[in-house]
PDB file of the backbone (N, CA, C, O) and the ligand in Angstrom, with CONECT records:
HET     ZN  A 101       1
ATOM      1  N   MET A   1     -20.527 -22.284  39.654  1.00  0.00           N
ATOM      2  CA  MET A   1     -19.759 -22.324  38.289  1.00  0.00           C
ATOM      3  C   MET A   1     -18.723 -21.390  38.259  1.00  0.00           C
ATOM      4  O   MET A   1     -18.910 -20.307  38.813  1.00  0.00           O
ATOM      5  N   PRO A   2     -17.593 -21.642  37.669  1.00  0.00           N
ATOM      6  CA  PRO A   2     -16.338 -20.699  37.499  1.00  0.00           C
ATOM      7  C   PRO A   2     -16.964 -19.751  36.509  1.00  0.00           C
ATOM      8  O   PRO A   2     -17.759 -20.062  35.623  1.00  0.00           O
ATOM      9  N   PRO A   3     -16.472 -18.490  36.796  1.00  0.00           N
ATOM     10  CA  PRO A   3     -16.675 -17.353  35.938  1.00  0.00           C
ATOM     11  C   PRO A   3     -16.439 -17.632  34.427  1.00  0.00           C
ATOM     12  O   PRO A   3     -17.227 -17.219  33.576  1.00  0.00           O
ATOM     13  N   LEU A   4     -15.333 -18.342  34.127  1.00  0.00           N
ATOM     14  CA  LEU A   4     -14.914 -18.506  32.765  1.00  0.00           C
ATOM     15  C   LEU A   4     -15.969 -19.454  32.118  1.00  0.00           C
ATOM     16  O   LEU A   4     -16.355 -19.199  30.978  1.00  0.00           O
ATOM     17  N   LEU A   5     -16.439 -20.499  32.767  1.00  0.00           N
ATOM     18  CA  LEU A   5     -17.443 -21.341  32.205  1.00  0.00           C
ATOM     19  C   LEU A   5     -18.723 -20.660  31.932  1.00  0.00           C
ATOM     20  O   LEU A   5     -19.392 -20.929  30.935  1.00  0.00           O
ATOM     21  N   ALA A   6     -19.137 -19.606  32.983  1.00  0.00           N
ATOM     22  CA  ALA A   6     -20.403 -19.096  32.947  1.00  0.00           C
ATOM     23  C   ALA A   6     -20.242 -18.015  31.671  1.00  0.00           C
ATOM     24  O   ALA A   6     -21.240 -17.772  30.992  1.00  0.00           O
ATOM     25  N   ALA A   7     -19.064 -17.427  31.389  1.00  0.00           N
ATOM     26  CA  ALA A   7     -19.077 -16.525  30.283  1.00  0.00           C
ATOM     27  C   ALA A   7     -19.050 -17.259  28.925  1.00  0.00           C
ATOM     28  O   ALA A   7     -19.482 -16.737  27.897  1.00  0.00           O
ATOM     29  N   SER A   8     -18.522 -18.490  28.977  1.00  0.00           N
ATOM     30  CA  SER A   8     -18.585 -19.162  27.583  1.00  0.00           C
ATOM     31  C   SER A   8     -19.914 -19.860  27.351  1.00  0.00           C
ATOM     32  O   SER A   8     -20.268 -20.082  26.193  1.00  0.00           O
ATOM     33  N   SER A   9     -20.633 -20.201  28.328  1.00  0.00           N
ATOM     34  CA  SER A   9     -21.859 -20.939  28.005  1.00  0.00           C
ATOM     35  C   SER A   9     -22.963 -19.964  27.965  1.00  0.00           C
ATOM     36  O   SER A   9     -24.088 -20.425  27.773  1.00  0.00           O
ATOM     37  N   GLY A  10     -22.833 -18.743  28.110  1.00  0.00           N
ATOM     38  CA  GLY A  10     -24.063 -17.739  28.195  1.00  0.00           C
ATOM     39  C   GLY A  10     -24.323 -17.264  26.810  1.00  0.00           C
ATOM     40  O   GLY A  10     -24.051 -17.945  25.822  1.00  0.00           O
ATOM     41  N   ALA A  11     -24.848 -16.096  26.762  1.00  0.00           N
ATOM     42  CA  ALA A  11     -25.282 -15.415  25.417  1.00  0.00           C
ATOM     43  C   ALA A  11     -24.061 -14.715  24.813  1.00  0.00           C
ATOM     44  O   ALA A  11     -24.049 -13.488  24.909  1.00  0.00           O
ATOM     45  N   GLY A  12     -23.039 -15.312  24.208  1.00  0.00           N
ATOM     46  CA  GLY A  12     -22.111 -14.772  23.478  1.00  0.00           C
ATOM     47  C   GLY A  12     -22.447 -14.516  22.050  1.00  0.00           C
ATOM     48  O   GLY A  12     -23.568 -14.754  21.601  1.00  0.00           O
ATOM     49  N   PRO A  13     -21.469 -14.029  21.336  1.00  0.00           N
ATOM     50  CA  PRO A  13     -21.702 -13.794  19.886  1.00  0.00           C
ATOM     51  C   PRO A  13     -21.939 -15.052  19.187  1.00  0.00           C
ATOM     52  O   PRO A  13     -21.263 -16.050  19.440  1.00  0.00           O
ATOM     53  N   ASP A  14     -22.887 -15.044  18.305  1.00  0.00           N
ATOM     54  CA  ASP A  14     -23.320 -16.306  17.578  1.00  0.00           C
ATOM     55  C   ASP A  14     -22.427 -16.460  16.317  1.00  0.00           C
ATOM     56  O   ASP A  14     -21.644 -15.586  15.947  1.00  0.00           O
ATOM     57  N   LEU A  15     -22.619 -17.691  15.669  1.00  0.00           N
ATOM     58  CA  LEU A  15     -21.753 -18.075  14.572  1.00  0.00           C
ATOM     59  C   LEU A  15     -21.890 -16.962  13.399  1.00  0.00           C
ATOM     60  O   LEU A  15     -20.843 -16.691  12.810  1.00  0.00           O
ATOM     61  N   GLY A  16     -22.927 -16.371  13.048  1.00  0.00           N
ATOM     62  CA  GLY A  16     -23.073 -15.263  12.032  1.00  0.00           C
ATOM     63  C   GLY A  16     -22.017 -14.191  12.487  1.00  0.00           C
ATOM     64  O   GLY A  16     -21.247 -13.759  11.629  1.00  0.00           O
ATOM     65  N   THR A  17     -21.938 -13.774  13.664  1.00  0.00           N
ATOM     66  CA  THR A  17     -21.234 -12.575  13.958  1.00  0.00           C
ATOM     67  C   THR A  17     -19.767 -13.040  13.950  1.00  0.00           C
ATOM     68  O   THR A  17     -18.931 -12.200  13.617  1.00  0.00           O
ATOM     69  N   TRP A  18     -19.379 -14.204  14.257  1.00  0.00           N
ATOM     70  CA  TRP A  18     -18.034 -14.649  14.038  1.00  0.00           C
ATOM     71  C   TRP A  18     -17.591 -14.635  12.552  1.00  0.00           C
ATOM     72  O   TRP A  18     -16.490 -14.194  12.222  1.00  0.00           O
ATOM     73  N   LEU A  19     -18.474 -15.125  11.681  1.00  0.00           N
ATOM     74  CA  LEU A  19     -18.267 -15.297  10.283  1.00  0.00           C
ATOM     75  C   LEU A  19     -18.129 -13.802   9.742  1.00  0.00           C
ATOM     76  O   LEU A  19     -17.251 -13.513   8.928  1.00  0.00           O
ATOM     77  N   LEU A  20     -19.056 -12.852  10.242  1.00  0.00           N
ATOM     78  CA  LEU A  20     -18.900 -11.501   9.672  1.00  0.00           C
ATOM     79  C   LEU A  20     -17.539 -10.789  10.145  1.00  0.00           C
ATOM     80  O   LEU A  20     -16.894 -10.022   9.430  1.00  0.00           O
ATOM     81  N   LEU A  21     -17.213 -11.143  11.411  1.00  0.00           N
ATOM     82  CA  LEU A  21     -15.830 -10.636  11.760  1.00  0.00           C
ATOM     83  C   LEU A  21     -14.694 -11.134  10.954  1.00  0.00           C
ATOM     84  O   LEU A  21     -13.819 -10.392  10.508  1.00  0.00           O
ATOM     85  N   ALA A  22     -14.738 -12.504  10.771  1.00  0.00           N
ATOM     86  CA  ALA A  22     -13.738 -13.160   9.879  1.00  0.00           C
ATOM     87  C   ALA A  22     -13.693 -12.658   8.425  1.00  0.00           C
ATOM     88  O   ALA A  22     -12.611 -12.560   7.847  1.00  0.00           O
ATOM     89  N   ALA A  23     -14.884 -12.332   7.813  1.00  0.00           N
ATOM     90  CA  ALA A  23     -15.093 -11.816   6.635  1.00  0.00           C
ATOM     91  C   ALA A  23     -14.384 -10.417   6.586  1.00  0.00           C
ATOM     92  O   ALA A  23     -13.615 -10.132   5.668  1.00  0.00           O
ATOM     93  N   LEU A  24     -14.663  -9.591   7.573  1.00  0.00           N
ATOM     94  CA  LEU A  24     -14.229  -8.146   7.442  1.00  0.00           C
ATOM     95  C   LEU A  24     -12.719  -8.127   7.865  1.00  0.00           C
ATOM     96  O   LEU A  24     -11.990  -7.251   7.400  1.00  0.00           O
ATOM     97  N   THR A  25     -12.234  -9.057   8.725  1.00  0.00           N
ATOM     98  CA  THR A  25     -10.811  -9.087   8.865  1.00  0.00           C
ATOM     99  C   THR A  25     -10.065  -9.554   7.572  1.00  0.00           C
ATOM    100  O   THR A  25      -9.015  -8.978   7.288  1.00  0.00           O
ATOM    101  N   THR A  26     -10.510 -10.507   6.808  1.00  0.00           N
ATOM    102  CA  THR A  26      -9.966 -10.956   5.570  1.00  0.00           C
ATOM    103  C   THR A  26      -9.965  -9.869   4.579  1.00  0.00           C
ATOM    104  O   THR A  26      -8.923  -9.699   3.946  1.00  0.00           O
ATOM    105  N   VAL A  27     -11.066  -9.039   4.328  1.00  0.00           N
ATOM    106  CA  VAL A  27     -11.133  -7.992   3.500  1.00  0.00           C
ATOM    107  C   VAL A  27     -10.246  -6.857   3.854  1.00  0.00           C
ATOM    108  O   VAL A  27      -9.619  -6.200   3.023  1.00  0.00           O
ATOM    109  N   GLY A  28     -10.232  -6.679   5.038  1.00  0.00           N
ATOM    110  CA  GLY A  28      -9.185  -5.586   5.617  1.00  0.00           C
ATOM    111  C   GLY A  28      -7.721  -5.946   5.249  1.00  0.00           C
ATOM    112  O   GLY A  28      -6.922  -5.140   4.772  1.00  0.00           O
ATOM    113  N   TYR A  29      -7.460  -7.248   5.525  1.00  0.00           N
ATOM    114  CA  TYR A  29      -5.992  -7.581   5.310  1.00  0.00           C
ATOM    115  C   TYR A  29      -5.636  -7.469   3.721  1.00  0.00           C
ATOM    116  O   TYR A  29      -4.559  -7.043   3.305  1.00  0.00           O
ATOM    117  N   LEU A  30      -6.676  -7.903   2.928  1.00  0.00           N
ATOM    118  CA  LEU A  30      -6.443  -7.870   1.440  1.00  0.00           C
ATOM    119  C   LEU A  30      -6.218  -6.390   1.086  1.00  0.00           C
ATOM    120  O   LEU A  30      -5.320  -6.088   0.300  1.00  0.00           O
ATOM    121  N   ILE A  31      -7.068  -5.393   1.689  1.00  0.00           N
ATOM    122  CA  ILE A  31      -6.908  -3.972   1.191  1.00  0.00           C
ATOM    123  C   ILE A  31      -5.607  -3.524   1.735  1.00  0.00           C
ATOM    124  O   ILE A  31      -4.872  -2.821   1.041  1.00  0.00           O
ATOM    125  N   HIS A  32      -5.270  -3.893   2.957  1.00  0.00           N
ATOM    126  CA  HIS A  32      -3.748  -3.691   3.350  1.00  0.00           C
ATOM    127  C   HIS A  32      -2.788  -4.056   2.497  1.00  0.00           C
ATOM    128  O   HIS A  32      -1.831  -3.309   2.289  1.00  0.00           O
ATOM    129  N   CYS A  33      -2.915  -5.259   1.888  1.00  0.00           N
ATOM    130  CA  CYS A  33      -1.918  -5.782   0.997  1.00  0.00           C
ATOM    131  C   CYS A  33      -1.891  -5.078  -0.271  1.00  0.00           C
ATOM    132  O   CYS A  33      -0.818  -4.923  -0.855  1.00  0.00           O
ATOM    133  N   VAL A  34      -3.047  -4.612  -0.772  1.00  0.00           N
ATOM    134  CA  VAL A  34      -3.012  -3.928  -1.988  1.00  0.00           C
ATOM    135  C   VAL A  34      -2.306  -2.423  -1.809  1.00  0.00           C
ATOM    136  O   VAL A  34      -1.587  -1.939  -2.684  1.00  0.00           O
ATOM    137  N   ILE A  35      -2.603  -1.784  -0.602  1.00  0.00           N
ATOM    138  CA  ILE A  35      -1.970  -0.554  -0.416  1.00  0.00           C
ATOM    139  C   ILE A  35      -0.445  -0.605  -0.185  1.00  0.00           C
ATOM    140  O   ILE A  35       0.380   0.102  -0.764  1.00  0.00           O
ATOM    141  N   TRP A  36      -0.176  -1.610   0.811  1.00  0.00           N
ATOM    142  CA  TRP A  36       1.302  -1.926   1.227  1.00  0.00           C
ATOM    143  C   TRP A  36       1.595  -3.162   0.865  1.00  0.00           C
ATOM    144  O   TRP A  36       1.385  -4.033   1.708  1.00  0.00           O
ATOM    145  N   PRO A  37       2.115  -3.542  -0.378  1.00  0.00           N
ATOM    146  CA  PRO A  37       2.303  -4.870  -0.845  1.00  0.00           C
ATOM    147  C   PRO A  37       3.665  -5.398  -0.156  1.00  0.00           C
ATOM    148  O   PRO A  37       3.885  -6.606  -0.076  1.00  0.00           O
ATOM    149  N   TYR A  38       4.503  -4.502   0.302  1.00  0.00           N
ATOM    150  CA  TYR A  38       5.855  -5.174   0.795  1.00  0.00           C
ATOM    151  C   TYR A  38       5.898  -5.012   2.195  1.00  0.00           C
ATOM    152  O   TYR A  38       5.344  -4.052   2.730  1.00  0.00           O
ATOM    153  N   ARG A  39       6.562  -5.946   2.889  1.00  0.00           N
ATOM    154  CA  ARG A  39       7.011  -5.799   4.289  1.00  0.00           C
ATOM    155  C   ARG A  39       8.421  -5.903   4.421  1.00  0.00           C
ATOM    156  O   ARG A  39       9.114  -6.265   3.471  1.00  0.00           O
ATOM    157  N   ALA A  40       8.927  -5.591   5.606  1.00  0.00           N
ATOM    158  CA  ALA A  40      10.455  -5.658   5.665  1.00  0.00           C
ATOM    159  C   ALA A  40      10.912  -7.197   5.935  1.00  0.00           C
ATOM    160  O   ALA A  40      10.294  -8.003   6.630  1.00  0.00           O
ATOM    161  N   CYS A  41      12.048  -7.413   5.282  1.00  0.00           N
ATOM    162  CA  CYS A  41      12.559  -8.754   5.368  1.00  0.00           C
ATOM    163  C   CYS A  41      12.720  -9.160   6.773  1.00  0.00           C
ATOM    164  O   CYS A  41      13.304  -8.468   7.607  1.00  0.00           O
ATOM    165  N   ARG A  42      12.105 -10.475   7.043  1.00  0.00           N
ATOM    166  CA  ARG A  42      12.357 -10.870   8.542  1.00  0.00           C
ATOM    167  C   ARG A  42      13.702 -11.271   8.867  1.00  0.00           C
ATOM    168  O   ARG A  42      14.088 -11.217  10.035  1.00  0.00           O
ATOM    169  N   LYS A  43      14.537 -11.715   7.825  1.00  0.00           N
ATOM    170  CA  LYS A  43      15.907 -12.003   8.212  1.00  0.00           C
ATOM    171  C   LYS A  43      16.746 -10.926   8.395  1.00  0.00           C
ATOM    172  O   LYS A  43      17.476 -10.921   9.386  1.00  0.00           O
ATOM    173  N   CYS A  44      16.774  -9.845   7.467  1.00  0.00           N
ATOM    174  CA  CYS A  44      17.654  -8.653   7.746  1.00  0.00           C
ATOM    175  C   CYS A  44      16.925  -7.510   8.303  1.00  0.00           C
ATOM    176  O   CYS A  44      17.472  -6.413   8.422  1.00  0.00           O
ATOM    177  N   HIS A  45      15.715  -7.725   8.649  1.00  0.00           N
ATOM    178  CA  HIS A  45      14.931  -6.431   9.218  1.00  0.00           C
ATOM    179  C   HIS A  45      14.940  -5.266   8.336  1.00  0.00           C
ATOM    180  O   HIS A  45      15.060  -4.135   8.807  1.00  0.00           O
ATOM    181  N   GLY A  46      14.809  -5.500   6.966  1.00  0.00           N
ATOM    182  CA  GLY A  46      14.716  -4.531   6.099  1.00  0.00           C
ATOM    183  C   GLY A  46      16.045  -3.667   5.669  1.00  0.00           C
ATOM    184  O   GLY A  46      16.024  -2.655   4.969  1.00  0.00           O
ATOM    185  N   VAL A  47      17.021  -4.190   6.150  1.00  0.00           N
ATOM    186  CA  VAL A  47      18.362  -3.519   5.767  1.00  0.00           C
ATOM    187  C   VAL A  47      18.927  -4.009   4.462  1.00  0.00           C
ATOM    188  O   VAL A  47      19.515  -3.244   3.698  1.00  0.00           O
ATOM    189  N   GLY A  48      18.736  -5.381   4.190  1.00  0.00           N
ATOM    190  CA  GLY A  48      19.034  -5.906   2.969  1.00  0.00           C
ATOM    191  C   GLY A  48      20.582  -6.444   2.952  1.00  0.00           C
ATOM    192  O   GLY A  48      21.007  -7.083   1.989  1.00  0.00           O
ATOM    193  N   LYS A  49      21.256  -6.186   3.902  1.00  0.00           N
ATOM    194  CA  LYS A  49      22.499  -6.720   3.814  1.00  0.00           C
ATOM    195  C   LYS A  49      23.136  -7.078   5.380  1.00  0.00           C
ATOM    196  O   LYS A  49      22.615  -6.621   6.396  1.00  0.00           O
ATOM    197  N   PHE A  50      24.138  -7.815   5.398  1.00  0.00           N
ATOM    198  CA  PHE A  50      24.749  -8.241   6.650  1.00  0.00           C
ATOM    199  C   PHE A  50      26.169  -7.720   6.729  1.00  0.00           C
ATOM    200  O   PHE A  50      26.784  -7.435   5.701  1.00  0.00           O
ATOM    201  N   LEU A  51      26.653  -7.603   7.837  1.00  0.00           N
ATOM    202  CA  LEU A  51      28.157  -7.296   7.901  1.00  0.00           C
ATOM    203  C   LEU A  51      28.788  -8.681   8.085  1.00  0.00           C
ATOM    204  O   LEU A  51      28.423  -9.434   8.988  1.00  0.00           O
ATOM    205  N   ALA A  52      29.728  -8.988   7.221  1.00  0.00           N
ATOM    206  CA  ALA A  52      30.361 -10.126   7.233  1.00  0.00           C
ATOM    207  C   ALA A  52      31.093 -10.401   8.607  1.00  0.00           C
ATOM    208  O   ALA A  52      31.449  -9.498   9.364  1.00  0.00           O
ATOM    209  N   PRO A  53      31.281 -11.782   8.850  1.00  0.00           N
ATOM    210  CA  PRO A  53      31.955 -12.081  10.176  1.00  0.00           C
ATOM    211  C   PRO A  53      33.268 -11.500  10.364  1.00  0.00           C
ATOM    212  O   PRO A  53      33.707 -11.376  11.508  1.00  0.00           O
ATOM    213  N   SER A  54      33.998 -11.101   9.267  1.00  0.00           N
ATOM    214  CA  SER A  54      35.320 -10.501   9.503  1.00  0.00           C
ATOM    215  C   SER A  54      35.077  -9.140   9.894  1.00  0.00           C
ATOM    216  O   SER A  54      35.993  -8.588  10.503  1.00  0.00           O
ATOM    217  N   GLY A  55      33.958  -8.442   9.653  1.00  0.00           N
ATOM    218  CA  GLY A  55      33.688  -7.123   9.955  1.00  0.00           C
ATOM    219  C   GLY A  55      34.188  -6.134   9.055  1.00  0.00           C
ATOM    220  O   GLY A  55      34.207  -4.945   9.371  1.00  0.00           O
ATOM    221  N   ARG A  56      34.623  -6.586   7.871  1.00  0.00           N
ATOM    222  CA  ARG A  56      35.228  -5.747   6.924  1.00  0.00           C
ATOM    223  C   ARG A  56      34.542  -5.617   5.599  1.00  0.00           C
ATOM    224  O   ARG A  56      34.983  -4.878   4.719  1.00  0.00           O
ATOM    225  N   ALA A  57      33.496  -6.318   5.469  1.00  0.00           N
ATOM    226  CA  ALA A  57      32.742  -6.447   4.149  1.00  0.00           C
ATOM    227  C   ALA A  57      31.204  -6.566   4.401  1.00  0.00           C
ATOM    228  O   ALA A  57      30.737  -6.976   5.463  1.00  0.00           O
ATOM    229  N   TRP A  58      30.458  -6.170   3.325  1.00  0.00           N
ATOM    230  CA  TRP A  58      28.905  -6.399   3.557  1.00  0.00           C
ATOM    231  C   TRP A  58      28.498  -7.575   2.676  1.00  0.00           C
ATOM    232  O   TRP A  58      29.089  -7.814   1.623  1.00  0.00           O
ATOM    233  N   ARG A  59      27.567  -8.240   3.086  1.00  0.00           N
ATOM    234  CA  ARG A  59      26.954  -9.398   2.357  1.00  0.00           C
ATOM    235  C   ARG A  59      25.462  -9.149   2.131  1.00  0.00           C
ATOM    236  O   ARG A  59      24.724  -8.800   3.053  1.00  0.00           O
ATOM    237  N   TYR A  60      25.060  -9.329   0.933  1.00  0.00           N
ATOM    238  CA  TYR A  60      23.541  -9.181   0.684  1.00  0.00           C
ATOM    239  C   TYR A  60      22.814 -10.301   1.318  1.00  0.00           C
ATOM    240  O   TYR A  60      23.316 -11.411   1.495  1.00  0.00           O
ATOM    241  N   CYS A  61      21.552  -9.948   1.670  1.00  0.00           N
ATOM    242  CA  CYS A  61      20.724 -10.863   2.346  1.00  0.00           C
ATOM    243  C   CYS A  61      20.322 -11.977   1.271  1.00  0.00           C
ATOM    244  O   CYS A  61      20.008 -11.628   0.132  1.00  0.00           O
ATOM    245  N   ASN A  62      20.334 -13.195   1.613  1.00  0.00           N
ATOM    246  CA  ASN A  62      20.026 -14.290   0.736  1.00  0.00           C
ATOM    247  C   ASN A  62      18.411 -14.351   0.437  1.00  0.00           C
ATOM    248  O   ASN A  62      17.942 -14.686  -0.651  1.00  0.00           O
ATOM    249  N   ARG A  63      17.725 -14.011   1.462  1.00  0.00           N
ATOM    250  CA  ARG A  63      16.263 -14.222   1.383  1.00  0.00           C
ATOM    251  C   ARG A  63      15.602 -13.049   0.484  1.00  0.00           C
ATOM    252  O   ARG A  63      14.683 -13.334  -0.284  1.00  0.00           O
ATOM    253  N   CYS A  64      16.048 -11.835   0.584  1.00  0.00           N
ATOM    254  CA  CYS A  64      15.497 -10.759  -0.069  1.00  0.00           C
ATOM    255  C   CYS A  64      16.360 -10.300  -1.344  1.00  0.00           C
ATOM    256  O   CYS A  64      15.918  -9.473  -2.141  1.00  0.00           O
ATOM    257  N   THR A  65      17.495 -10.836  -1.465  1.00  0.00           N
ATOM    258  CA  THR A  65      18.507 -10.578  -2.457  1.00  0.00           C
ATOM    259  C   THR A  65      18.943  -9.073  -2.277  1.00  0.00           C
ATOM    260  O   THR A  65      19.280  -8.414  -3.261  1.00  0.00           O
ATOM    261  N   GLY A  66      18.932  -8.604  -1.160  1.00  0.00           N
ATOM    262  CA  GLY A  66      19.554  -7.151  -0.985  1.00  0.00           C
ATOM    263  C   GLY A  66      18.502  -6.115  -1.059  1.00  0.00           C
ATOM    264  O   GLY A  66      18.846  -4.939  -0.940  1.00  0.00           O
ATOM    265  N   ARG A  67      17.193  -6.433  -1.253  1.00  0.00           N
ATOM    266  CA  ARG A  67      16.141  -5.403  -1.454  1.00  0.00           C
ATOM    267  C   ARG A  67      15.801  -4.892  -0.003  1.00  0.00           C
ATOM    268  O   ARG A  67      15.641  -3.692   0.221  1.00  0.00           O
ATOM    269  N   GLY A  68      15.710  -5.758   0.868  1.00  0.00           N
ATOM    270  CA  GLY A  68      15.258  -5.444   2.212  1.00  0.00           C
ATOM    271  C   GLY A  68      13.577  -5.507   2.425  1.00  0.00           C
ATOM    272  O   GLY A  68      12.999  -5.213   3.471  1.00  0.00           O
ATOM    273  N   ALA A  69      13.001  -5.921   1.290  1.00  0.00           N
ATOM    274  CA  ALA A  69      11.567  -5.999   1.307  1.00  0.00           C
ATOM    275  C   ALA A  69      11.197  -7.359   0.790  1.00  0.00           C
ATOM    276  O   ALA A  69      11.956  -7.992   0.055  1.00  0.00           O
ATOM    277  N   GLN A  70      10.026  -7.802   1.178  1.00  0.00           N
ATOM    278  CA  GLN A  70       9.447  -9.131   0.652  1.00  0.00           C
ATOM    279  C   GLN A  70       7.934  -8.758   0.330  1.00  0.00           C
ATOM    280  O   GLN A  70       7.313  -7.852   0.886  1.00  0.00           O
ATOM    281  N   LEU A  71       7.472  -9.556  -0.600  1.00  0.00           N
ATOM    282  CA  LEU A  71       6.063  -9.438  -0.956  1.00  0.00           C
ATOM    283  C   LEU A  71       5.221 -10.175   0.169  1.00  0.00           C
ATOM    284  O   LEU A  71       5.534 -11.288   0.592  1.00  0.00           O
ATOM    285  N   ARG A  72       4.184  -9.491   0.590  1.00  0.00           N
ATOM    286  CA  ARG A  72       3.328 -10.109   1.555  1.00  0.00           C
ATOM    287  C   ARG A  72       2.482 -11.237   0.932  1.00  0.00           C
ATOM    288  O   ARG A  72       2.081 -11.188  -0.231  1.00  0.00           O
ATOM    289  N   THR A  73       2.247 -12.208   1.738  1.00  0.00           N
ATOM    290  CA  THR A  73       1.551 -13.375   1.404  1.00  0.00           C
ATOM    291  C   THR A  73       0.173 -13.026   0.734  1.00  0.00           C
ATOM    292  O   THR A  73      -0.174 -13.594  -0.302  1.00  0.00           O
ATOM    293  N   GLY A  74      -0.639 -12.035   1.379  1.00  0.00           N
ATOM    294  CA  GLY A  74      -1.862 -11.657   0.979  1.00  0.00           C
ATOM    295  C   GLY A  74      -1.776 -10.984  -0.496  1.00  0.00           C
ATOM    296  O   GLY A  74      -2.643 -11.149  -1.354  1.00  0.00           O
ATOM    297  N   ARG A  75      -0.691 -10.261  -0.653  1.00  0.00           N
ATOM    298  CA  ARG A  75      -0.484  -9.573  -2.037  1.00  0.00           C
ATOM    299  C   ARG A  75      -0.249 -10.755  -3.195  1.00  0.00           C
ATOM    300  O   ARG A  75      -0.738 -10.700  -4.323  1.00  0.00           O
ATOM    301  N   ARG A  76       0.572 -11.805  -2.706  1.00  0.00           N
ATOM    302  CA  ARG A  76       0.608 -12.931  -3.613  1.00  0.00           C
ATOM    303  C   ARG A  76      -0.878 -13.542  -4.014  1.00  0.00           C
ATOM    304  O   ARG A  76      -1.215 -13.800  -5.169  1.00  0.00           O
ATOM    305  N   ILE A  77      -1.576 -13.696  -3.017  1.00  0.00           N
ATOM    306  CA  ILE A  77      -2.861 -14.323  -3.187  1.00  0.00           C
ATOM    307  C   ILE A  77      -3.789 -13.371  -3.995  1.00  0.00           C
ATOM    308  O   ILE A  77      -4.548 -13.834  -4.846  1.00  0.00           O
ATOM    309  N   TRP A  78      -3.730 -12.137  -3.747  1.00  0.00           N
ATOM    310  CA  TRP A  78      -4.407 -11.009  -4.479  1.00  0.00           C
ATOM    311  C   TRP A  78      -4.086 -11.045  -6.031  1.00  0.00           C
ATOM    312  O   TRP A  78      -4.975 -10.922  -6.873  1.00  0.00           O
ATOM    313  N   THR A  79      -2.690 -11.230  -6.361  1.00  0.00           N
ATOM    314  CA  THR A  79      -2.247 -11.104  -7.549  1.00  0.00           C
ATOM    315  C   THR A  79      -2.670 -12.426  -8.367  1.00  0.00           C
ATOM    316  O   THR A  79      -3.044 -12.407  -9.539  1.00  0.00           O
ATOM    317  N   ARG A  80      -2.553 -13.566  -7.569  1.00  0.00           N
ATOM    318  CA  ARG A  80      -3.100 -14.740  -8.116  1.00  0.00           C
ATOM    319  C   ARG A  80      -4.471 -14.758  -8.629  1.00  0.00           C
ATOM    320  O   ARG A  80      -4.765 -15.253  -9.716  1.00  0.00           O
ATOM    321  N   ILE A  81      -5.337 -14.188  -7.796  1.00  0.00           N
ATOM    322  CA  ILE A  81      -6.791 -14.073  -7.978  1.00  0.00           C
ATOM    323  C   ILE A  81      -7.007 -13.080  -9.153  1.00  0.00           C
ATOM    324  O   ILE A  81      -7.874 -13.335  -9.988  1.00  0.00           O
ATOM    325  N   LYS A  82      -6.225 -11.915  -9.251  1.00  0.00           N
ATOM    326  CA  LYS A  82      -6.468 -11.033 -10.346  1.00  0.00           C
ATOM    327  C   LYS A  82      -6.032 -11.534 -11.743  1.00  0.00           C
ATOM    328  O   LYS A  82      -6.629 -11.257 -12.783  1.00  0.00           O
ATOM    329  N   ASN A  83      -4.920 -12.306 -11.650  1.00  0.00           N
ATOM    330  CA  ASN A  83      -4.423 -12.913 -12.838  1.00  0.00           C
ATOM    331  C   ASN A  83      -5.314 -14.062 -13.205  1.00  0.00           C
ATOM    332  O   ASN A  83      -5.525 -14.201 -14.410  1.00  0.00           O
ATOM    333  N   THR A  84      -5.793 -14.788 -12.493  1.00  0.00           N
ATOM    334  CA  THR A  84      -6.821 -15.856 -12.892  1.00  0.00           C
ATOM    335  C   THR A  84      -7.956 -15.235 -13.395  1.00  0.00           C
ATOM    336  O   THR A  84      -8.407 -15.687 -14.447  1.00  0.00           O
ATOM    337  N   HIS A  85      -8.565 -14.209 -12.820  1.00  0.00           N
ATOM    338  CA  HIS A  85      -9.726 -13.476 -13.490  1.00  0.00           C
ATOM    339  C   HIS A  85      -9.535 -12.961 -14.883  1.00  0.00           C
ATOM    340  O   HIS A  85     -10.352 -13.126 -15.789  1.00  0.00           O
ATOM    341  N   ALA A  86      -8.298 -12.269 -15.000  1.00  0.00           N
ATOM    342  CA  ALA A  86      -7.959 -11.607 -16.161  1.00  0.00           C
ATOM    343  C   ALA A  86      -7.649 -12.760 -17.322  1.00  0.00           C
ATOM    344  O   ALA A  86      -7.978 -12.565 -18.492  1.00  0.00           O
ATOM    345  N   HIS A  87      -7.010 -13.932 -16.904  1.00  0.00           N
ATOM    346  CA  HIS A  87      -6.891 -15.096 -17.776  1.00  0.00           C
ATOM    347  C   HIS A  87      -8.260 -15.712 -18.235  1.00  0.00           C
ATOM    348  O   HIS A  87      -8.488 -16.102 -19.380  1.00  0.00           O
ATOM    349  N   ASN A  88      -9.090 -15.743 -17.243  1.00  0.00           N
ATOM    350  CA  ASN A  88     -10.471 -16.262 -17.771  1.00  0.00           C
ATOM    351  C   ASN A  88     -11.240 -15.342 -18.567  1.00  0.00           C
ATOM    352  O   ASN A  88     -12.031 -15.791 -19.398  1.00  0.00           O
ATOM    353  N   ARG A  89     -11.087 -14.040 -18.396  1.00  0.00           N
ATOM    354  CA  ARG A  89     -11.727 -12.988 -19.122  1.00  0.00           C
ATOM    355  C   ARG A  89     -11.240 -12.916 -20.626  1.00  0.00           C
ATOM    356  O   ARG A  89     -11.997 -12.624 -21.551  1.00  0.00           O
ATOM    357  N   ASN A  90      -9.878 -13.218 -20.775  1.00  0.00           N
ATOM    358  CA  ASN A  90      -9.291 -12.999 -22.075  1.00  0.00           C
ATOM    359  C   ASN A  90      -9.587 -14.253 -22.987  1.00  0.00           C
ATOM    360  O   ASN A  90      -9.576 -14.136 -24.213  1.00  0.00           O
ATOM    361  N   ASN A  91      -9.859 -15.488 -22.346  1.00  0.00           N
ATOM    362  CA  ASN A  91     -10.095 -16.610 -23.072  1.00  0.00           C
ATOM    363  C   ASN A  91     -11.585 -17.022 -23.333  1.00  0.00           C
ATOM    364  O   ASN A  91     -11.904 -18.198 -23.509  1.00  0.00           O
ATOM    365  N   ARG A  92     -12.370 -16.109 -23.346  1.00  0.00           N
ATOM    366  CA  ARG A  92     -13.726 -16.350 -23.623  1.00  0.00           C
ATOM    367  C   ARG A  92     -14.028 -16.660 -25.056  1.00  0.00           C
ATOM    368  O   ARG A  92     -15.185 -16.888 -25.408  1.00  0.00           O
TER     369      ARG A  92
HETATM  370 ZN    ZN A 101      16.583  -9.686   3.774  1.00  0.00          ZN2+
END
């Protein structure tokens, strides 16, 4: 038996271990998004502007509108969850 098949069919981590790791990774990412909600813009690499093709003027980045930072996806999810919870709590 090839070593790769032997390793995959043997006593590896079970489903509960994988689910626990996935839950810990998700919670860690959400905590990361609460502490650091912004990431550098992927288009302008956090600069927020580009040098025009003529080389004589600066143009603001269209994606981040010149801020150089974008809200992380996890932070958007966190804000949506928080607002939904606050909305439900206020409408009791
Ligand atoms: Zn940008």
